[in-house]
C-alpha positions as CSV (number, residue, x, y, z in Angstrom):
1,M,0.0,0.0,0.0
2,K,1.6,3.3,-1.1
3,T,1.7,5.9,1.6
4,R,2.7,9.5,1.6
5,T,3.5,11.7,4.6
6,I,1.4,14.9,4.1
7,F,2.5,16.8,7.2
8,T,4.0,16.3,10.7
9,V,2.7,17.9,13.9
10,M,4.0,17.4,17.4
11,G,6.4,14.8,16.0
12,V,3.6,12.7,14.6
13,Q,3.7,12.1,10.9
14,V,0.2,12.2,9.2
15,Q,0.2,9.8,6.3
16,L,-2.3,9.4,3.5
17,T,-2.7,6.0,1.8
18,Q,-4.1,5.3,-1.7
19,T,-7.2,3.9,0.0
20,G,-7.5,7.2,1.9
21,V,-7.7,9.0,-1.4
22,V,-10.4,6.6,-2.6
23,G,-12.2,6.9,0.8
24,T,-12.2,10.6,0.5
25,A,-13.8,10.5,-2.9
26,V,-16.5,8.0,-1.6
27,L,-17.1,10.2,1.4
28,W,-17.5,13.3,-0.7
29,L,-20.0,11.5,-3.0
30,L,-21.9,10.1,0.0
31,F,-22.0,13.5,1.9
32,T,-23.1,15.3,-1.3
33,V,-26.0,12.8,-1.9
34,L,-27.1,13.2,1.8
35,A,-26.8,17.0,1.6
36,W,-28.9,17.0,-1.6
37,W,-31.5,14.8,0.0
38,W,-31.8,16.5,3.4
39,L,-30.9,20.1,2.9
40,P,-32.8,22.8,1.0
41,L,-29.8,23.8,-1.1
42,S,-29.1,24.2,-4.8
43,P,-27.2,21.4,-6.6
44,A,-24.1,23.5,-6.8
45,V,-24.1,24.4,-3.1
46,T,-24.9,20.8,-2.3
47,I,-21.6,19.7,-4.1
48,V,-19.7,22.3,-2.0
49,M,-21.4,21.1,1.1
50,G,-20.3,17.5,0.3
51,I,-16.7,18.8,0.1
52,L,-17.0,20.8,3.3
53,F,-18.5,17.8,5.2
54,T,-15.7,15.6,3.9
55,L,-13.1,18.1,5.2
56,L,-14.9,18.3,8.6
57,H,-14.9,14.5,8.7
58,W,-11.1,14.3,8.2
59,L,-10.6,17.2,10.7
60,G,-12.7,15.3,13.3
61,E,-10.7,12.0,12.6
62,W,-7.4,13.8,12.7
63,L,-8.3,15.5,16.0
64,H,-9.5,12.2,17.4
65,Q,-6.1,10.7,16.6
66,M,-4.3,13.7,18.0
67,G,-6.2,12.9,21.3
68,H,-4.5,9.5,21.2
69,A,-1.2,11.2,20.4
70,L,-1.5,13.6,23.4
71,A,-2.5,10.8,25.8
72,A,0.4,8.7,24.4
73,R,2.9,11.6,24.9
74,R,1.6,12.1,28.5
75,V,2.2,8.5,29.4
76,G,5.7,8.6,27.9
77,Y,5.2,6.2,25.0
78,P,4.4,8.5,22.1
79,M,2.6,7.8,18.8
80,Q,4.7,7.9,15.7
81,R,2.3,8.2,12.8
82,I,-1.3,8.6,11.9
83,R,-2.2,6.7,8.8
84,M,-5.4,7.8,6.9
85,W,-7.0,4.8,5.1
86,Y,-10.4,4.4,3.5
87,G,-12.6,6.8,5.5
88,L,-10.8,6.5,8.9
89,A,-7.3,6.7,10.4
90,A,-5.1,4.6,12.7
91,G,-2.5,5.7,15.2
92,L,0.8,3.8,14.8
93,Y,3.4,3.3,17.5
94,P,7.0,2.3,17.3
95,K,7.4,-1.4,16.3
96,D,10.2,-1.7,18.8
97,E,8.1,-0.4,21.7
98,P,8.8,-2.4,24.8
99,P,6.0,-4.4,26.5
100,L,3.8,-1.9,28.3
101,P,1.4,-2.4,31.2
102,A,-2.3,-2.5,30.3
103,E,-2.9,0.9,32.0
104,I,-0.7,2.6,29.4
105,H,-2.6,1.0,26.5
106,I,-5.9,2.0,28.1
107,R,-4.9,5.6,28.7
108,R,-3.7,5.9,25.1
109,A,-6.9,4.3,23.8
110,L,-9.2,6.7,25.8
111,G,-7.4,9.8,24.5
112,G,-9.2,9.8,21.1
113,P,-12.7,9.4,22.4
114,A,-12.1,12.0,25.1
115,M,-11.0,14.5,22.4
116,S,-14.1,13.6,20.3
117,L,-16.4,14.2,23.2
118,F,-14.8,17.5,23.8
119,L,-15.3,18.4,20.1
120,S,-18.9,17.3,20.3
121,V,-19.5,19.7,23.2
122,V,-17.8,22.6,21.4
123,G,-19.8,21.8,18.3
124,A,-23.1,21.7,20.3
125,V,-22.3,25.2,21.6
126,L,-21.8,26.3,18.1
127,V,-25.1,24.7,17.0
128,G,-26.8,26.7,19.7
129,V,-25.2,29.9,18.7
130,L,-25.8,29.4,15.0
131,R,-29.3,28.1,15.2
132,P,-31.1,31.4,15.1
133,S,-29.4,32.4,11.8
134,G,-29.4,28.9,10.3
135,G,-27.9,28.4,6.9
136,I,-24.7,26.8,5.8
137,P,-22.6,27.6,9.0
138,Y,-25.4,26.0,11.1
139,Y,-25.5,22.9,8.9
140,L,-21.7,22.5,9.2
141,A,-21.9,22.8,13.0
142,V,-24.6,20.2,13.2
143,F,-22.7,17.8,11.0
144,F,-19.5,18.4,13.0
145,T,-21.3,17.8,16.3
146,L,-23.2,14.7,15.3
147,E,-20.2,13.0,13.5
148,N,-17.8,13.7,16.4
149,F,-20.4,12.4,18.9
150,F,-21.8,9.4,17.1
151,V,-18.9,8.3,14.9
152,F,-15.7,9.3,16.7
153,F,-16.9,9.2,20.4
154,L,-19.6,6.5,20.6
155,G,-18.5,4.6,17.5
156,A,-14.9,4.4,18.9
157,F,-16.2,2.0,21.6
158,L,-17.7,-0.5,19.2
159,P,-15.5,-3.7,19.3
160,L,-14.8,-4.0,15.6
161,G,-11.3,-5.3,15.8
162,F,-9.7,-2.0,14.8
163,T,-11.4,0.4,17.2
164,D,-10.6,1.8,20.6
165,G,-13.3,-0.4,22.0
166,S,-11.4,-3.5,20.8
167,T,-8.2,-2.2,22.5
168,L,-10.1,-1.6,25.7
169,L,-11.6,-5.1,25.7
170,Y,-8.2,-6.6,25.1
171,W,-6.4,-4.6,27.8
172,W,-9.0,-4.0,30.5
173,P,-8.9,-7.6,32.0
174,K,-5.0,-7.3,32.1
175,R,-5.0,-4.2,34.4
176,G,-2.7,-4.6,37.4
177,Q,-0.7,-7.4,35.8
178,P,3.0,-7.1,35.0
179,S,3.9,-5.4,31.7
180,G,1.9,-6.9,28.8
181,D,3.0,-7.7,25.4
182,S,3.5,-5.0,22.7
183,Q,0.3,-5.9,20.9
184,T,-1.6,-2.6,20.7
185,L,-4.4,-3.0,18.2
186,G,-3.7,0.5,17.1
187,N,-3.4,2.0,20.6
């Protein structure tokens, strides 16, 4: 899978894969169709809304991953890369990371959902402020709030094998035991 580093922030490389490009196009198409269906906008504006919703999706995903990166930095075992694939992203840690206690993995795994919950609250405040005027800024705030809450906060806890929920299910029973293995399931 071909990967390109698109920027680095706080020592964390953000990488885009070929599937991330395809996923972005699919998200744009999906969000455009949903905007056309649900919002009272012209076709041209609907296409722009699809692009803006896609950008907000990636912003929410990147900030979710930065929540993991901040938590990882705080516990002393930092994240190395964020890899954007399909419509999501994964935090990647050093391959030579020593075995860590379950508590470290759990704290790193909770960093993303905590950031997404915070973003949901900020978004909800914006929705309240923008509601009287309505329009495009209001629609963008509603999208940002709902996606961060339902996809990046609640959805993160679903045990799908690649989510924070899977990491928590793996490591939670191991709390208090000597250092675990280096298996991180992304966290």
